C-alpha positions as CSV (number, residue, x, y, z in Angstrom):
1,X,164.2,159.7,97.1
2,X,168.0,159.5,97.1
3,X,169.4,156.9,94.8
4,X,172.9,156.9,96.2
5,X,172.2,154.4,98.9
6,X,170.5,151.0,99.0
7,X,166.7,151.2,99.2
8,X,164.3,148.6,100.5
9,X,160.7,147.7,99.9
10,X,158.7,145.2,101.9
11,X,155.5,143.7,100.4
12,X,153.2,141.8,102.8
13,X,149.9,140.0,102.8
14,X,148.4,136.5,103.0
15,X,148.5,133.6,100.6
16,X,146.4,134.1,97.5
17,X,146.5,137.9,97.5
18,X,149.2,138.3,94.9
19,X,152.0,139.6,97.1
20,X,154.7,137.8,95.1
21,X,153.3,138.9,91.7
22,X,153.4,142.5,92.9
23,X,157.0,142.0,94.1
24,X,158.0,140.7,90.7
25,X,156.4,143.7,88.9
26,X,158.2,146.1,91.2
27,X,161.5,144.2,90.6
28,X,161.1,144.3,86.9
29,X,160.1,148.0,86.9
30,X,163.2,149.0,88.9
31,X,165.5,147.0,86.7
32,X,164.1,148.6,83.6
33,X,164.7,152.0,85.2
34,X,168.4,151.2,85.4
35,X,168.7,150.1,89.0
36,X,170.4,147.0,90.4
37,X,167.6,145.1,92.1
38,X,167.2,141.9,94.1
39,X,164.1,140.1,95.5
40,X,163.7,137.7,98.4
41,X,160.4,136.1,99.5
42,X,159.0,134.1,102.4
43,X,155.9,132.0,101.5
44,X,155.0,130.9,105.0
45,X,151.8,128.9,105.0
46,X,150.7,130.7,101.9
47,X,148.6,127.7,100.6
48,X,146.4,128.1,103.6
49,X,146.2,131.9,103.7
50,X,149.2,132.3,105.9
51,X,151.6,135.2,106.1
52,X,153.5,136.0,102.9
53,X,156.1,138.7,102.4
54,X,158.7,139.7,99.9
55,X,161.6,142.2,100.1
56,X,163.0,144.1,97.1
57,X,166.3,146.0,97.4
58,X,167.5,148.4,94.8
59,X,170.4,150.8,94.2
60,X,172.7,152.3,91.6
61,X,175.5,150.1,92.7
62,X,175.8,146.2,92.7
63,X,173.9,144.5,95.5
64,X,174.9,141.4,97.4
65,X,171.8,140.7,99.3
66,X,168.0,141.2,99.0
67,X,167.5,141.3,102.8
68,X,166.3,144.5,104.5
69,X,167.2,145.1,108.1
70,X,164.7,146.3,110.6
71,X,164.2,150.1,110.4
72,X,165.7,150.3,106.9
73,X,162.7,149.9,104.5
74,X,161.7,153.0,102.5
75,X,158.3,151.5,101.6
76,X,155.9,148.9,103.0
77,X,153.1,147.8,100.8
78,X,150.6,145.6,102.6
79,X,147.5,143.9,101.1
80,X,146.2,143.1,104.6
81,X,146.1,145.5,107.7
82,X,147.2,143.1,110.3
83,X,150.1,142.0,108.1
84,X,151.1,145.7,107.8
85,X,151.4,145.9,111.7
86,X,153.5,142.7,111.6
87,X,156.1,144.4,109.4
88,X,155.8,148.1,110.3
89,X,159.0,147.9,112.4
90,X,160.8,147.4,109.1
91,X,160.1,151.0,108.0
92,X,162.5,153.9,108.2
93,X,161.3,156.9,110.2
94,X,160.7,158.7,106.9
95,X,159.3,155.7,105.1
96,X,155.8,155.2,103.6
97,X,153.2,152.6,104.5
98,X,150.6,151.8,101.8
99,X,148.0,149.4,103.1
100,X,144.6,147.9,102.2
101,X,141.9,148.5,104.8
102,X,140.1,145.2,103.9
103,X,141.0,142.5,106.5
104,X,141.4,138.8,105.8
105,X,140.0,138.1,109.2
106,X,139.7,134.3,108.8
107,X,142.2,133.5,111.6
108,X,141.3,133.0,115.2
109,X,142.0,135.9,117.6
110,X,142.0,138.6,114.9
111,X,142.0,141.8,116.9
112,X,139.2,144.4,116.7
113,X,139.5,146.3,113.4
114,X,139.2,149.7,115.2
115,X,142.4,148.8,117.1
116,X,144.2,147.7,114.0
117,X,143.3,150.9,112.1
118,X,144.1,153.1,115.1
119,X,147.6,151.6,115.3
120,X,148.2,152.0,111.5
121,X,147.1,155.6,111.6
122,X,149.8,156.3,114.2
123,X,152.5,155.3,111.7
124,X,154.1,158.3,110.2
125,X,153.7,158.2,106.4
126,X,150.7,155.8,106.5
127,X,148.2,155.7,103.6
128,X,145.2,153.5,104.1
129,X,143.1,152.6,101.0
130,X,139.6,151.2,101.0
131,X,140.4,148.6,98.4
132,X,137.0,146.9,98.8
133,X,135.2,150.1,97.7
134,X,137.7,150.7,94.9
135,X,137.2,147.2,93.6
136,X,133.4,147.8,93.6
137,X,133.7,151.1,91.8
138,X,136.1,149.6,89.1
139,X,134.0,146.4,88.8
140,X,137.2,144.5,89.3
141,X,137.3,142.1,92.3
142,X,141.1,142.0,92.4
143,X,141.8,145.7,91.9
144,X,143.2,146.2,95.5
145,X,146.7,145.0,94.8
146,X,147.1,147.0,91.7
147,X,145.7,150.1,93.3
148,X,148.1,149.8,96.2
149,X,150.9,149.4,93.7
150,X,149.7,152.5,91.9
151,X,149.8,154.6,95.1
152,X,153.2,153.1,96.1
153,X,154.6,153.9,92.6
154,X,154.5,157.6,93.4
155,X,157.3,156.9,96.0
156,X,159.5,155.0,93.6
157,X,161.9,156.4,90.9
158,X,160.2,154.7,88.0
159,X,158.5,156.4,85.1
160,X,154.8,155.8,84.7
161,X,155.4,154.5,81.2
162,X,157.6,151.7,82.6
163,X,155.0,150.7,85.1
164,X,152.4,150.5,82.4
165,X,154.7,148.4,80.1
166,X,155.6,146.0,82.9
167,X,151.9,145.6,84.0
168,X,150.8,145.1,80.4
169,X,153.4,142.4,79.8
170,X,152.6,140.7,83.1
171,X,149.0,140.2,82.2
172,X,148.9,140.2,78.4
173,X,148.6,136.4,78.3
174,X,145.3,136.7,80.1
175,X,143.8,139.0,77.5
176,X,143.3,142.7,76.7
177,X,140.4,143.0,79.2
178,X,142.5,141.8,82.1
179,X,145.4,144.1,81.1
180,X,142.9,147.1,80.9
181,X,141.4,146.4,84.3
182,X,144.8,146.1,86.0
183,X,146.0,149.3,84.4
184,X,142.8,151.1,85.4
185,X,143.3,149.9,89.0
186,X,146.9,151.0,89.0
187,X,145.9,154.5,87.7
188,X,143.2,154.8,90.3
189,X,145.9,154.2,93.0
190,X,148.3,156.7,91.5
191,X,145.4,159.2,91.5
192,X,145.1,158.9,95.3
193,X,148.5,160.6,95.8
194,X,148.6,164.3,94.9
195,X,152.4,164.7,95.0
196,X,155.1,162.1,94.6
197,X,158.2,162.1,96.8
């Protein structure tokens, strides 16, 4: 990944999935890696499970805005498959999409999942994760977001030690077990990508 230009990350999901927490972890990890970084967020109707997204921009030069133009994001991390389709136009042609397969299909008119998956698989650079299965295997109900972050981390210029430090500090107030479970989920996601870019 070239660090001589402004880079953008879009994080998407629905209220209650932890989209904004993930965005804050990404922001802090980038800052600790020596980048200028800014974050914006749109809560939508997050209290009722509505659409939530955040944008994180980073560069080696000072930034003036955290807003990403359509077709300019390097990475889209989505905790919900339909939300991934909502924001996929934000991606650059050579961008990466990291998305959870598990739908939050509580809304009326949710399209057939086969159609959603088929559309996502047509996106160049798409990586779908069965977060439900991963959460079961790790015995951690909320492992999905951290696993997605782990996979996405392979496409960002941040050392693994920095990710681990930021995640540890984010969850340490909740106790050592919560920290360990989140680090385990993060590592599981990183393990799903053979080679970083």
